C-alpha positions as CSV (number, residue, x, y, z in Angstrom):
1,M,-20.2,231.9,16.0
2,T,-16.6,231.6,15.5
3,M,-15.1,228.1,16.2
4,P,-11.9,228.1,18.1
5,E,-8.9,226.9,16.2
6,P,-7.3,223.8,17.5
7,P,-4.4,224.3,19.5
8,H,-1.1,224.0,17.7
9,G,1.5,222.3,19.8
10,P,5.1,222.7,19.2
11,D,5.2,219.3,17.3
12,G,2.1,219.7,15.1
13,G,4.1,220.8,12.1
14,D,6.5,217.9,12.4
15,R,3.7,215.4,12.5
16,T,2.3,216.8,9.3
17,V,5.6,216.6,7.6
18,R,6.1,213.0,8.7
19,I,2.7,212.0,7.4
20,A,3.4,213.6,4.1
21,A,6.7,211.9,3.8
22,I,5.2,208.5,4.7
23,S,2.5,209.0,2.1
24,G,5.1,209.9,-0.6
25,G,7.2,206.9,0.3
26,V,4.2,204.6,-0.1
27,V,3.4,206.1,-3.5
28,L,7.0,205.7,-4.6
29,A,7.1,202.1,-3.4
30,V,3.9,201.2,-5.3
31,A,5.2,202.9,-8.4
32,A,8.5,201.0,-8.2
33,G,6.6,197.8,-7.8
34,L,4.5,198.4,-10.8
35,A,7.7,199.3,-12.8
36,V,9.3,195.9,-11.8
37,V,6.2,194.0,-12.8
38,V,6.1,195.7,-16.1
39,A,9.8,195.2,-16.7
40,T,9.5,191.5,-15.8
41,S,6.6,191.0,-18.2
42,S,8.4,192.8,-21.0
43,G,11.6,190.7,-20.5
44,G,9.7,187.5,-20.5
45,S,8.1,188.3,-23.9
46,D,11.4,189.2,-25.4
47,D,13.1,186.0,-24.1
48,E,10.3,183.9,-25.5
49,A,10.5,185.7,-28.8
50,S,14.3,185.3,-29.1
51,A,14.6,181.8,-27.7
52,P,15.6,179.2,-30.4
53,P,12.9,176.7,-31.4
54,S,13.0,173.5,-29.6
55,P,14.5,170.6,-31.6
56,T,12.0,168.6,-33.5
57,A,12.1,164.9,-34.4
58,A,13.2,165.8,-37.9
59,S,16.4,167.5,-36.6
60,S,17.4,164.7,-34.3
61,P,20.5,162.7,-35.2
62,A,18.6,159.4,-35.5
63,A,16.0,160.9,-37.8
64,S,18.4,163.0,-39.9
65,A,20.9,160.1,-40.5
66,A,20.9,159.2,-44.2
67,A,19.3,155.9,-45.0
68,P,21.8,153.4,-46.4
69,P,21.7,153.3,-50.2
70,T,19.9,150.4,-51.7
71,T,22.0,148.2,-53.9
72,T,20.9,145.9,-56.6
73,P,22.4,142.4,-56.4
74,V,24.8,141.8,-59.2
75,T,24.4,138.5,-61.0
76,P,27.8,137.1,-62.1
77,T,28.2,136.7,-65.8
78,P,28.7,133.0,-66.6
79,T,32.1,132.3,-68.0
80,T,32.8,129.9,-70.7
81,A,35.6,127.4,-70.0
82,A,38.5,127.6,-72.3
83,P,38.2,124.8,-74.9
84,S,40.5,121.9,-74.2
85,A,42.8,120.3,-76.8
86,T,40.6,118.4,-79.2
87,A,41.0,114.7,-79.6
88,S,41.3,115.2,-83.4
89,G,44.7,116.9,-83.1
90,P,48.1,115.2,-83.0
91,V,49.0,113.5,-79.7
92,Q,52.6,113.0,-78.7
93,R,53.4,109.4,-77.9
94,W,57.1,109.5,-77.2
95,S,60.1,111.8,-77.2
96,G,63.8,110.9,-76.7
97,T,67.0,109.9,-78.5
98,L,67.0,107.3,-81.3
99,T,70.3,105.7,-82.4
100,L,70.7,103.7,-85.6
101,E,74.0,101.8,-86.1
102,G,74.2,99.9,-89.4
103,P,71.6,97.9,-91.2
104,R,70.9,95.6,-88.3
105,A,69.5,98.4,-86.1
106,L,65.9,97.8,-87.0
107,R,63.4,100.1,-85.1
108,D,59.7,99.8,-84.8
109,L,58.3,103.4,-84.4
110,D,54.8,102.2,-83.5
111,T,55.8,101.0,-80.1
112,V,56.4,103.2,-77.0
113,P,59.4,103.6,-76.8
114,P,60.5,102.6,-80.2
115,S,61.7,99.0,-79.9
116,A,64.4,97.0,-81.6
117,T,63.3,94.1,-83.8
118,T,64.8,91.5,-86.0
119,R,61.8,91.0,-88.2
120,D,61.9,92.7,-91.6
121,D,58.1,93.0,-91.6
122,L,57.9,95.0,-88.4
123,Y,60.6,97.7,-88.6
124,D,60.0,101.3,-89.8
125,V,63.6,102.6,-89.9
126,R,67.1,101.2,-90.0
127,G,70.7,102.3,-90.8
128,D,72.8,101.4,-93.8
129,W,75.9,99.4,-94.5
130,L,78.2,102.2,-95.8
131,K,76.6,105.6,-95.4
132,P,74.9,107.6,-92.6
133,I,71.4,107.4,-94.1
134,I,68.0,106.2,-92.9
135,Q,66.1,103.5,-94.7
136,T,62.5,102.4,-94.2
137,G,60.4,99.2,-94.2
138,S,56.9,97.9,-93.6
139,G,55.4,100.6,-95.8
140,A,56.9,103.6,-94.0
141,Q,57.8,106.8,-95.9
142,V,60.7,109.1,-95.1
143,A,61.5,112.7,-96.2
144,V,64.1,115.3,-95.3
145,L,62.7,118.8,-94.8
146,D,64.3,121.9,-96.4
147,P,66.0,124.2,-93.9
148,G,63.5,126.6,-92.3
149,T,60.5,124.4,-93.2
150,R,57.8,124.1,-90.5
151,S,58.3,120.7,-88.8
152,D,55.4,120.0,-86.5
153,A,53.4,116.8,-86.7
154,R,51.2,117.9,-89.5
155,A,54.0,119.3,-91.6
156,C,56.0,116.0,-91.2
157,Q,53.0,114.0,-92.1
158,E,52.4,116.0,-95.3
159,A,56.1,116.0,-96.3
160,A,56.4,112.2,-95.8
161,S,53.2,111.4,-97.6
162,A,53.7,113.8,-100.5
163,S,57.4,113.4,-101.3
164,G,58.6,110.6,-99.1
165,G,60.6,107.6,-100.2
166,A,62.3,104.4,-99.0
167,Q,65.5,106.1,-97.9
168,T,67.2,109.5,-97.4
169,E,70.3,111.0,-98.9
170,T,73.5,111.2,-96.7
171,L,72.5,112.9,-93.5
172,H,74.3,115.7,-91.6
173,A,73.9,117.2,-88.2
174,G,70.9,119.5,-88.1
175,D,68.9,117.8,-90.8
176,V,65.2,117.2,-90.0
177,V,63.9,113.8,-91.1
178,C,60.1,113.0,-91.1
179,V,58.8,109.5,-91.1
180,A,55.2,108.4,-91.6
181,T,54.5,104.8,-90.6
182,A,52.0,102.5,-92.2
183,Q,50.0,102.5,-89.0
184,G,49.5,106.2,-89.0
185,R,52.2,107.4,-86.6
186,V,54.5,110.3,-87.5
187,A,58.1,110.8,-86.3
188,K,60.4,113.7,-86.5
189,L,64.1,113.0,-86.2
190,V,66.5,116.0,-85.7
191,I,69.9,114.7,-86.5
192,R,72.5,115.3,-83.9
193,T,75.4,113.2,-85.3
194,A,75.8,111.3,-88.6
195,T,79.1,109.4,-88.6
196,Q,80.5,107.8,-91.7
197,T,82.3,104.4,-91.1
198,S,83.4,101.5,-93.3
199,T,81.1,98.9,-91.6
200,R,78.5,100.5,-89.4
201,P,77.6,104.1,-89.9
202,R,76.0,105.7,-86.8
203,V,73.1,108.1,-86.8
204,V,71.9,109.7,-83.5
205,A,68.7,111.8,-83.6
206,T,66.4,113.6,-81.1
207,T,63.1,112.1,-81.9
208,T,59.4,112.9,-81.3
209,I,56.6,110.5,-82.3
210,W,52.9,111.5,-82.6
211,E,49.6,109.8,-83.1
212,V,48.0,111.8,-86.0
213,P,44.4,111.1,-86.8
214,R,43.8,110.7,-90.5
């Protein structure tokens, strides 16, 4: 028996078209959603792969700061004090101007400063009656150095001891006279003026006296 066909209204075709369109739209929406999910998943993996590594403790400024160099303490080298003048060398006792006027100008060179005396047993040098010379007493020795000769304390001591006598020759300005006293002192007289007179010759000398150990 033949079933009757359902009636087709005038809007049956349109309903079918709408259903098909709706179904297609749902399918497209689902497909688009899947595509978004896949794209999001893929992007997350790439970002994680390309992201720079997180800083570690080794790369932090505090950890990477160079440790201060260790220094070894330096021990100062002991210095040796410069040797002082030895007591065995000549020691200056006095320096100044010495004036001898005639034979009455007796001078004791062992005192500081050289003192005038009237005793013949105490004087070391004196002047002369007629000439500008120096005479000695009390065992002192006198010598005149050659020009250019070394004239420190030791040189004067050696000259007076080796070739000294009781008096000098006539003196002139610039002469260097060395005297060694009996008590071990040494005097150097650099003549400044030597004046000839008839009664009281005058000798003026720049004088230095030393204590010289024997």
